[in-house]
C-alpha positions as MATLAB code, in Angstrom:
seq = 'XXXXXXXXXXXXXXXXXXXXXXXXXXXXXXXXXXXXXXXXXXXXXXXXXXXXXXXXXXXXXXXXXXXXXXXXXXXXXXXXXXXXXXXXXXXXXXXXXXXXXXXXXXXXXXXXXXXXXXXXXXXXXXXXXXXXXXXXXXXXXXXXXXXXXXXXXXXXXXXXXXXXXXXXXXXXXXXXXXXXXXXXXXXXXXXXXXXXXXXXXXXXXXXXXXXXXXXXXXXXXXXXXXXXXXXXXXXXXXXXXXXXXXXXXXXXXXXXXXXXXXXXXXXXXXXXXXXXXXXXXXXXXXXXXXXXXXXXXXXXXXXXXXXXXXXXXXXXXXXXXXXXXXXXXXXXXXXXXXXXXXXXXXXXXXXXXXXXXXXXXXXXXXXXXXXXXXXXXXXXXXXXXXXXXXXXXXXXXXXXXXXXXXXXXXXXXXXXXXXXXXXXXXXXXXXXXXXXXXXXXXXXXXXXXXXXXXXXXXXXXXXXXXXXXXXXXXXXXXXXXXXXXXXXXXXXXXXXXXXXXXXXXXXXXXXXXXXXXXXXXXXXXXXXXXXXXXXXXXXXXXXXXXXXXXXXXXXXXXXXXXXXXXXX';
ca = [
      -5.851   38.997   15.923;
      -5.734   38.078   19.602;
      -3.354   40.116   21.736;
      -1.638   36.897   22.817;
       0.088   36.621   19.430;
       0.559   40.213   18.384;
       4.143   40.931   17.460;
       5.243   37.299   17.828;
       4.569   36.092   14.310;
       6.480   32.821   14.475;
       4.272   31.548   17.287;
       1.421   31.185   14.826;
       3.297   28.263   13.329;
       3.430   26.539   16.687;
      -0.349   26.456   16.452;
      -0.840   25.942   12.726;
       2.049   23.617   11.837;
       1.812   21.825   15.178;
      -1.915   21.299   14.645;
      -1.238   19.963   11.161;
       1.219   17.385   12.507;
      -1.180   16.238   15.243;
      -4.078   16.013   12.813;
      -1.984   13.952   10.400;
      -1.206   11.526   13.231;
      -4.914   11.279   14.062;
      -5.772   10.740   10.392;
      -3.404    7.806   10.057;
      -4.733    6.240   13.272;
      -8.306    6.560   11.952;
      -7.151    4.710    8.835;
      -5.661    1.895   10.925;
      -8.684    1.731   13.235;
     -11.178    1.333   10.417;
      -9.152   -1.249    8.484;
      -8.316   -3.090   11.721;
     -11.987   -3.385   12.660;
     -13.074   -4.239    9.132;
     -10.475   -6.993    8.909;
     -11.435   -8.580   12.218;
     -15.170   -8.582   11.608;
     -15.292   -9.150    7.849;
     -12.053  -11.140    7.551;
      -8.959  -10.755    5.315;
      -7.137   -8.192    7.474;
      -4.496   -7.319    4.898;
      -7.049   -6.937    2.102;
      -9.033   -4.513    4.265;
      -5.892   -2.498    5.075;
      -4.796   -2.230    1.433;
      -8.293   -1.260    0.293;
      -8.648    1.310    3.080;
      -5.319    2.951    2.246;
      -6.277    3.285   -1.416;
      -9.762    4.620   -0.680;
      -8.541    7.178    1.853;
      -5.780    8.468   -0.438;
      -8.279    9.003   -3.270;
     -10.819   10.642   -0.966;
      -8.125   12.916    0.511;
      -7.337   14.077   -3.002;
     -11.001   14.819   -3.649;
     -11.189   16.664   -0.325;
      -8.172   18.761   -1.241;
      -9.850   19.752   -4.539;
     -13.083   20.605   -2.706;
     -11.440   22.868   -0.121;
     -11.435   25.761   -2.618;
     -15.196   26.118   -2.180;
     -14.864   26.848    1.545;
     -15.226   30.647    1.627;
     -14.296   31.199    5.289;
     -11.207   29.062    6.035;
     -11.064   29.782    9.794;
     -14.680   28.834   10.359;
     -14.415   25.961    7.895;
     -11.377   24.511    9.667;
     -13.143   24.437   13.052;
     -16.205   22.833   11.494;
     -13.900   20.303    9.822;
     -12.264   19.266   13.110;
     -15.620   18.850   14.839;
     -16.877   16.692   11.959;
     -13.735   14.515   11.848;
     -13.804   13.971   15.617;
     -17.493   13.034   15.472;
     -17.177   10.650   12.530;
     -13.881    9.150   13.714;
     -15.113    8.562   17.251;
     -18.500    7.113   16.238;
     -17.743    5.119   13.064;
     -16.829    1.803   14.675;
     -19.821    1.851   17.020;
     -22.176    2.653   14.121;
     -20.614   -0.110   12.012;
     -21.104   -2.657   14.777;
     -24.741   -1.570   15.181;
     -25.490   -2.009   11.467;
     -23.747   -5.387   11.390;
     -25.798   -6.475   14.416;
     -28.985   -5.256   12.715;
     -28.143   -7.226    9.571;
     -27.702  -10.503   11.426;
     -30.475  -10.108   13.992;
     -33.219   -8.928   11.625;
     -34.047  -12.427   10.231;
     -34.407  -13.884   13.743;
     -36.564  -10.908   14.767;
     -38.875  -11.310   11.763;
     -39.171  -15.040   12.375;
     -40.186  -14.471   15.997;
     -42.703  -11.762   15.072;
     -44.405  -13.740   12.296;
     -43.918  -17.220   13.753;
     -42.231  -18.631   10.633;
     -39.140  -20.322   12.065;
     -39.088  -22.845    9.201;
     -38.882  -20.155    6.494;
     -35.692  -18.260    5.658;
     -36.166  -14.515    6.014;
     -32.837  -13.285    4.773;
     -33.646  -11.724    1.421;
     -34.652   -8.224    0.349;
     -33.829   -5.566    2.926;
     -31.744   -8.016    4.968;
     -29.428   -8.585    1.995;
     -29.138   -4.810    1.509;
     -28.212   -4.289    5.173;
     -25.611   -7.069    5.036;
     -24.087   -5.593    1.892;
     -24.039   -2.186    3.561;
     -22.352   -3.647    6.648;
     -19.579   -5.009    4.429;
     -18.922   -1.695    2.689;
     -19.562    0.623    5.636;
     -15.932    0.647    6.907;
     -14.798    1.798    3.479;
     -17.611    4.379    3.282;
     -16.523    5.718    6.679;
     -12.914    5.724    5.496;
     -13.925    7.698    2.386;
     -15.783   10.300    4.467;
     -12.922   10.738    6.957;
     -10.370   10.828    4.146;
     -12.382   13.468    2.297;
     -12.535   15.660    5.400;
      -8.837   15.156    6.200;
      -7.931   16.054    2.627;
      -9.444   19.512    3.122;
      -7.166   20.311    6.081;
      -3.929   21.069    4.202;
      -5.428   23.573    1.702;
      -7.306   25.323    4.517;
      -4.221   25.533    6.753;
      -2.262   26.923    3.776;
      -4.861   29.646    3.253;
      -5.031   30.384    6.977;
      -1.247   30.820    7.264;
      -1.189   33.313    4.401;
      -4.147   35.139    5.910;
      -2.426   35.352    9.284;
       0.845   36.625    7.841;
      -0.998   38.700    5.200;
       1.522   37.858    2.512;
       2.497   35.161    0.056;
       4.597   32.501    1.826;
       7.158   31.051   -0.546;
       7.521   27.663    1.175;
       4.018   27.461    2.565;
       2.979   24.199    0.892;
       6.265   22.437    1.579;
       6.180   23.387    5.268;
       2.647   22.100    5.714;
       3.277   18.866    3.837;
       6.430   18.317    5.891;
       4.431   18.621    9.101;
       1.780   16.324    7.642;
       4.232   13.554    6.727;
       6.130   13.737   10.028;
       2.873   13.748   11.979;
       1.646   10.694   10.081;
       4.881    8.931   11.015;
       4.294    9.647   14.683;
       0.713    8.418   14.254;
       1.989    5.093   12.949;
       4.366    4.852   15.919;
       1.584    5.619   18.402;
      -0.633    2.977   16.814;
       1.999    0.254   16.985;
       3.198    1.081   20.508;
      -0.106    1.997   22.161;
      -3.103    1.755   19.843;
      -2.913   -1.988   19.208;
      -2.906   -2.645   22.957;
      -6.070   -0.647   23.626;
      -9.671   -1.804   23.188;
     -10.722   -0.490   19.817;
     -13.343    2.018   21.021;
     -10.925    3.460   23.568;
      -8.363    3.929   20.810;
     -10.993    5.608   18.617;
     -12.205    7.848   21.479;
      -8.705    8.950   22.485;
      -7.856    9.775   18.874;
     -11.076   11.705   18.339;
     -10.536   13.594   21.619;
      -7.049   14.635   20.543;
      -8.508   15.673   17.194;
     -11.186   17.697   18.982;
      -8.696   19.398   21.312;
      -6.683   20.589   18.326;
      -9.851   22.143   16.945;
     -10.602   23.755   20.324;
      -7.121   25.287   20.567;
      -7.515   26.701   17.067;
     -10.978   28.019   17.981;
      -9.668   29.770   21.084;
      -6.637   31.341   19.415;
      -8.457   32.603   16.325;
     -11.890   33.167   17.829;
     -11.976   36.821   16.690;
     -11.896   35.571   13.074;
     -14.724   33.037   13.519;
     -18.308   34.202   13.388;
     -20.501   32.807   16.189;
     -17.532   31.059   17.780;
     -19.414   30.332   21.071;
     -21.751   28.011   19.128;
     -18.743   25.971   18.005;
     -17.458   25.964   21.594;
     -20.724   24.485   22.866;
     -20.733   21.861   20.139;
     -17.152   20.971   21.095;
     -18.207   20.426   24.709;
     -21.119   18.213   23.629;
     -18.869   16.075   21.413;
     -16.269   15.879   24.192;
     -18.944   14.585   26.592;
     -20.039   12.006   24.030;
     -16.437   10.834   23.557;
     -16.057   10.510   27.328;
     -19.065    8.184   27.392;
     -17.636    6.175   24.493;
     -14.312    5.805   26.321;
     -16.116    4.162   29.237;
     -18.921    2.221   27.563;
     -18.071    2.072   23.853;
     -16.217   -1.236   23.882;
     -18.995   -2.929   25.849;
     -21.531   -1.789   23.260;
     -19.342   -2.863   20.340;
     -18.750   -6.319   21.821;
     -22.501   -6.749   22.356;
     -23.164   -5.774   18.765;
     -20.446   -8.128   17.543;
     -22.170  -10.967   19.389;
     -24.935  -10.802   16.796;
     -22.561  -12.440   14.306;
     -22.747  -15.723   16.221;
     -25.635  -18.158   16.316;
     -24.731  -19.384   19.797;
     -24.657  -17.271   22.937;
     -21.478  -15.207   23.270;
     -20.171  -15.642   26.813;
     -16.840  -13.853   26.476;
     -15.104  -11.666   23.912;
     -11.703  -10.027   23.958;
      -9.778   -7.977   21.442;
      -6.043   -8.604   21.758;
      -3.316   -6.756   19.832;
      -3.325   -9.626   17.334;
      -6.853  -10.981   17.014;
     -10.491  -10.887   18.084;
     -11.306  -13.783   20.420;
     -14.935  -14.791   20.929;
     -16.185  -17.675   23.071;
     -19.701  -19.043   22.659;
     -21.899  -21.575   24.402;
     -24.296  -23.785   22.494;
     -27.115  -25.114   24.681;
     -28.372  -28.608   23.904;
     -30.693  -31.181   25.521;
     -32.949  -28.615   27.161;
     -29.981  -26.519   28.266;
     -28.565  -29.235   30.515;
     -25.502  -29.625   28.275;
     -23.387  -26.800   26.874;
     -20.767  -26.847   24.129;
     -18.004  -24.254   24.263;
     -16.655  -22.802   21.023;
     -13.736  -20.486   20.335;
     -13.716  -18.160   17.318;
     -10.669  -16.204   16.153;
     -11.536  -13.224   13.930;
     -14.899  -14.852   13.289;
     -13.487  -18.247   12.251;
     -14.120  -21.330   14.383;
     -10.953  -22.444   16.180;
     -12.423  -25.342   18.148;
     -15.687  -26.784   19.387;
     -15.702  -28.548   22.728;
     -17.681  -31.540   21.515;
     -15.143  -32.682   18.897;
     -11.860  -30.878   19.581;
     -10.507  -34.174   20.973;
     -10.642  -35.634   17.455;
      -8.547  -32.832   16.003;
      -5.999  -32.752   18.809;
      -5.582  -36.514   19.122;
      -5.043  -36.735   15.372;
      -2.518  -33.896   15.603;
      -0.493  -35.303   18.506;
      -0.744  -39.116   18.471;
       0.754  -39.965   15.032;
       3.854  -37.807   15.570;
       4.400  -39.291   19.030;
       4.240  -42.798   17.545;
       6.628  -41.824   14.735;
       9.287  -40.387   17.085;
      11.504  -42.869   18.995;
      11.532  -40.465   21.947;
       9.360  -37.610   23.149;
      11.345  -36.255   26.057;
      11.691  -32.740   24.579;
       8.742  -31.326   22.637;
       8.370  -27.985   20.861;
       4.829  -26.734   20.265;
       4.491  -23.821   17.832;
       1.108  -22.164   18.338;
      -1.479  -24.051   20.339;
      -2.334  -21.094   22.569;
      -5.590  -22.734   23.667;
      -3.653  -25.372   25.653;
      -5.534  -28.315   24.142;
      -2.701  -29.748   22.053;
      -0.480  -29.223   25.109;
      -2.908  -31.229   27.206;
      -2.570  -34.186   24.837;
       1.214  -33.839   24.600;
       1.508  -34.088   28.387;
      -0.314  -37.436   28.307;
       2.841  -38.893   26.717;
       4.886  -37.922   29.789;
       7.554  -35.730   28.157;
      10.317  -34.262   30.319;
       9.831  -30.756   28.912;
       7.523  -28.907   26.529;
       8.242  -25.454   25.143;
       5.190  -23.592   23.823;
       5.775  -20.612   21.496;
       2.615  -18.583   20.900;
       2.460  -14.939   19.850;
      -0.710  -13.868   21.641;
      -0.303  -13.454   25.398;
      -3.933  -12.394   25.637;
      -5.031  -15.804   24.393;
      -2.634  -17.849   26.551;
      -3.708  -15.832   29.598;
      -7.314  -16.861   28.949;
      -6.499  -20.556   28.640;
      -4.001  -20.601   31.479;
      -6.528  -19.060   33.894;
      -4.548  -15.843   34.359;
      -7.120  -13.561   32.761;
      -9.429  -12.707   35.661;
     -11.827  -10.857   33.357;
     -13.054  -14.276   32.161;
     -16.203  -15.238   34.129;
     -15.479  -17.734   36.903;
     -17.765  -20.443   35.511;
     -16.131  -20.148   32.101;
     -12.673  -20.301   33.686;
     -13.657  -23.564   35.372;
     -14.929  -24.977   32.089;
     -11.701  -24.016   30.299;
      -9.578  -25.512   33.097;
     -11.547  -28.748   32.827;
     -10.952  -28.877   29.058;
      -7.244  -28.041   29.166;
      -6.665  -29.952   32.426;
      -4.615  -26.935   33.531;
      -1.940  -27.852   31.006;
      -0.152  -24.499   31.191;
       0.318  -24.898   34.949;
       2.388  -28.077   34.513;
       5.973  -27.577   35.748;
       7.350  -29.209   32.614;
       5.882  -26.471   30.417;
       7.707  -23.314   29.387;
       5.534  -20.715   27.668;
       7.110  -18.097   25.398;
       4.863  -15.332   24.064;
       6.646  -14.122   20.958;
       6.766  -14.437   17.180;
       7.728  -18.059   16.460;
       9.192  -17.113   13.086;
      11.866  -15.015   14.821;
      12.195  -17.046   18.009;
      13.261  -20.252   16.281;
      16.475  -18.449   15.285;
      17.283  -18.026   18.971;
      16.647  -21.725   19.552;
      18.914  -22.639   16.646;
      21.677  -20.362   17.958;
      21.406  -21.973   21.388;
      21.845  -25.447   19.875;
      18.435  -26.694   21.022;
      17.181  -30.011   19.600;
      13.716  -31.490   20.014;
      12.462  -35.044   19.693;
       9.046  -33.855   18.500;
       7.926  -30.580   16.918;
       4.212  -29.854   16.592;
       3.017  -26.881   14.549;
      -0.550  -25.986   15.503;
      -1.193  -22.626   13.857;
      -4.395  -21.025   12.528;
      -5.147  -21.524    8.847;
      -3.235  -19.192    6.466;
      -6.199  -16.833    6.124;
      -4.030  -13.803    5.464;
      -0.495  -13.114    4.233;
       1.013  -12.500    7.678;
       0.614  -16.212    8.467;
       1.933  -17.349    5.100;
       5.590  -17.161    6.210;
       4.878  -19.757    8.912;
       3.808  -22.178    6.171;
       6.860  -21.550    3.988;
       9.748  -23.797    2.993;
      12.054  -21.307    4.736;
      10.298  -21.743    8.094;
      10.245  -25.542    7.776;
      13.973  -25.468    7.017;
      14.484  -23.628   10.289;
      12.438  -26.241   12.135;
      14.511  -28.972   10.544;
      17.570  -27.529   12.281;
      15.759  -27.878   15.617;
      14.630  -31.476   15.107;
      16.704  -34.367   16.397;
      18.059  -36.675   13.687;
      15.492  -39.371   14.442;
      12.749  -36.964   15.519;
       9.371  -36.278   13.932;
       7.402  -33.146   13.024;
       3.726  -32.552   12.307;
       2.012  -29.506   10.766;
      -1.667  -28.568   10.836;
      -2.393  -28.407    7.097;
      -5.998  -27.163    6.648;
      -8.689  -29.174    4.822;
      -7.630  -31.589    2.056;
     -11.083  -31.350    0.471;
     -12.248  -27.785    1.043;
      -8.791  -26.258    0.421;
      -7.031  -29.027   -1.472;
      -4.313  -26.995   -3.188;
      -3.344  -25.337    0.104;
      -3.141  -28.768    1.751;
      -0.971  -30.214   -1.021;
       1.222  -27.094   -1.115;
       1.946  -27.385    2.603;
       2.998  -30.993    2.126;
       5.233  -30.068   -0.806;
       6.777  -27.172    1.140;
       7.680  -29.419    4.065;
       9.203  -31.959    1.651;
      11.134  -29.181   -0.131;
      12.762  -28.313    3.210;
      14.415  -31.751    3.143;
      11.905  -33.830    5.080;
      10.461  -37.258    4.322;
       6.722  -36.573    4.400;
       3.346  -38.238    4.537;
      -0.077  -36.603    4.731;
      -3.193  -37.836    6.482;
      -6.729  -36.728    7.212;
      -9.745  -37.296    9.455;
     -13.273  -36.012    9.807;
     -13.759  -33.388   12.516;
     -17.523  -32.712   12.526;
     -17.230  -28.976   13.271;
     -14.715  -28.459   10.445;
     -15.399  -31.289    8.029;
     -12.498  -33.266    6.581;
      -9.208  -32.007    8.002;
      -5.586  -32.745    7.208;
      -2.060  -32.831    8.612;
       1.475  -33.249    7.269;
       3.881  -35.461    9.222;
       7.623  -35.571    8.538;
      10.937  -37.158    9.516;
      14.519  -36.193    8.640;
      16.146  -39.529    7.834;
      15.377  -43.225    7.686;
      11.908  -44.677    7.372;
       8.898  -42.613    6.392;
       6.549  -41.413    9.148;
       3.870  -43.936    8.172;
       6.379  -46.808    8.190;
       7.534  -45.728   11.646;
       3.969  -45.601   12.925;
       3.200  -49.080   11.602;
       6.320  -50.556   13.224;
       5.954  -48.639   16.505;
       5.389  -50.727   19.617;
       4.389  -47.765   21.747;
       1.045  -47.839   23.492;
      -1.371  -44.994   23.069;
      -2.078  -43.552   26.551;
      -5.121  -45.006   28.269;
      -6.429  -41.485   28.805;
      -7.214  -41.369   25.082;
     -10.743  -42.712   24.732;
     -11.237  -42.174   21.018;
      -8.197  -42.803   18.802;
      -6.732  -46.206   17.916;
      -3.686  -47.235   15.932;
      -5.726  -48.810   13.089;
      -7.620  -45.505   12.778;
      -4.330  -43.648   12.452;
      -3.001  -45.994    9.783;
      -6.211  -45.752    7.772;
      -6.058  -41.936    7.949;
      -3.140  -42.015    5.471;
      -5.410  -43.417    2.758;
      -6.851  -40.967    0.238;
      -9.193  -41.467   -2.671;
      -7.827  -43.098   -5.799;
      -7.557  -39.841   -7.728;
      -6.850  -37.411   -4.882;
      -3.251  -36.637   -5.850;
      -3.931  -36.621   -9.583;
      -3.365  -33.250  -11.241;
      -1.407  -31.895   -8.276;
       1.925  -31.577  -10.075;
       1.140  -27.942  -10.827;
       0.581  -27.120   -7.144;
       3.460  -24.857   -6.113;
       5.811  -24.938   -3.152;
       5.247  -22.052   -0.743;
       8.405  -19.946   -0.695;
       8.962  -16.886    1.492;
       7.159  -13.911    0.000;
       5.266  -15.950   -2.590;
       1.966  -16.034   -0.635;
       1.242  -19.308   -2.425;
      -0.521  -21.084    0.449;
      -2.438  -17.933    1.310;
      -3.647  -17.595   -2.300;
      -4.679  -21.249   -2.495;
      -6.505  -21.018    0.810;
      -8.155  -17.719   -0.110;
      -9.329  -19.046   -3.482;
     -10.881  -22.111   -1.872;
     -12.609  -20.501    1.102;
     -13.243  -16.913    0.052;
     -13.976  -17.299   -3.651;
     -15.440  -20.790   -3.743;
     -16.975  -20.773   -0.270;
     -15.043  -23.910    0.672;
     -17.298  -25.958   -1.591;
     -15.877  -29.378   -2.474;
     -16.027  -29.966   -6.200;
     -16.010  -33.609   -7.242;
     -13.046  -34.474   -9.422;
     -13.677  -36.173  -12.748;
];
C-alpha cells in the first residue's frame, strides 16, 4: 500500500468509486459515438442506436462473467483501461478506413487491370463491404465486453484494499456506475454532439486513459512491472493527441470514398453529416454541385430548379396573397431564393441546423472561397435579403410560439428531408399539420414535400391523407426530377375551392425569372395514372408516435431498394 493512503481508508473510494463513475460516463459516450457514426454513414440513425445499445448490454454481461478468470485484478484493471482507451479512440478511424477500402477497391482494380467496362465488385469486395456494415457493432461488442469486466474487478479490488468482506460493495459500485452513465449522457448532449466526432472520441479515450494512469500510480506497488504499463500509457496518450489534431481530417477523407464524385467539402454538425461534391463534365469545363445529407442526395445543381419551382410555384398561385411566408426547413436557401422571386414582404425560415444555414448563407468561413461563390450564385444570397428572418430551432416546438403570438401566414412551405428515421416522423404527422393549420390565413395555402409517389408510394399517400386529416382540402401532384426520379408534393387550403381549382382560376403571372416552369405544366402535374390511387384505402394516416410514414418510407427504400413495382 502506498504511504499516501495509509490510515485514511475512505480515500480509497475517492479513487475506486470515482474512477468507476468516470469510466461509466466514458462507456456511455463510446456507445453514442459508435452508433452516431454508424447511423450517419450507414443510415437509419435510430436503428443503429437501438442495435448498439442491445449489443453493448449483452457484451457487458459476457464481460462481467469473464472477469472471474482475471487472476490479478490490479494488473488486469490497468490493462483493461489501456485496451478500452485504445479501442475507443481508434474505432471510428479504423471503421472509416475499412469503408473507404470497400468502396475504392473496385476502382483500383479497374485501373490496374484496365477493365473499366467490367464490374469488379464481387468476392472480396463484397466481404469488405459487409464487414464495413457490421464493424461498428463489432467494435461496440468489444468495448462493451471490456467495460463489463470493470465492475467485477473494481469489486474485487475494493475488498482486497480493505481486506474484508464489504456488505454493500456491489450496490455502491453499481450506484457509481449508473450515476456516471447519467453524467456521460449529459456530457454527450451538451458537448459531445457539438464536437467533430474524432475529437469527441479522442477526448473520451484520454479521460479513460487518465483514470487508468491514476489507478496505476496509486496502486503501483500491487502491479508487477508497472513501469511497462506507464510507458504504454504515454504511447497511447501521444497517439490520442495526434488523433485530436488530425483524426477528423483523416475520417472525412475516408468518408469521401463513399461518393462517386469529388468531395469538395464535408462537415459534421450536431444533427447531420453534410457532404458537398463536384461532378466534372464536358472535359472538366462544367461542374455540377451536389449536397448529401447523411449519405442521401439532397440536391443536384443541374436539376434542383425543377424541384424548387415545383415546390414553390403551385402554392404561390393557389394563395390569393403571398405577403407573409413561412418556410419550414429549406436550410440550403434554394426554396427561399424562389420564394423571394414572388416579392413577399416577409419570409420566416425555421431550420434546425445552424451549421447548414451558415454554409448556405456564406457565414461558414471554413467553406473554400470558390465553393462559397458557387453557393452564393445558386442561392442568389437569399439569406442576406432584409425581408428574411432565420430561426435556427426545432420547428415542431417553435410553431407553438408562433401560434401563441397570433401569427398568420399567407403561404406555408414545408421543405424537410424525407422521413428516413423516426425523429422526422413527427414533422409529417397529423398533429404537426394541425398546428400549421392554426398558422395559415383563412384563404392561405400550404405545400409539403411528400417524397416519391412511385418509389415510396404508401409514404406519399399517407402524407396526403395526414394533411387532409388535419382539416385541409388537399391535392397531390408530381414531376420528374432527374436526380431523384419521380417526386411528389401535397398542396392544401383551409376553406373554399381546392388548390387545383385555385391554380386553374389564378390570373397571377409566374415571375419572368423562372425559365423552366409553365402553368400548363403545373396543371398537368396533378394527373396520375388511371390506377394510381387504387388499393390505397388501407394506407394509414400518420399520427404522432405511430411512425407510419417512417415505416412506409423505410419499407420502400431500405427493404425494396426504392424499386417501382408495376401495379396489376
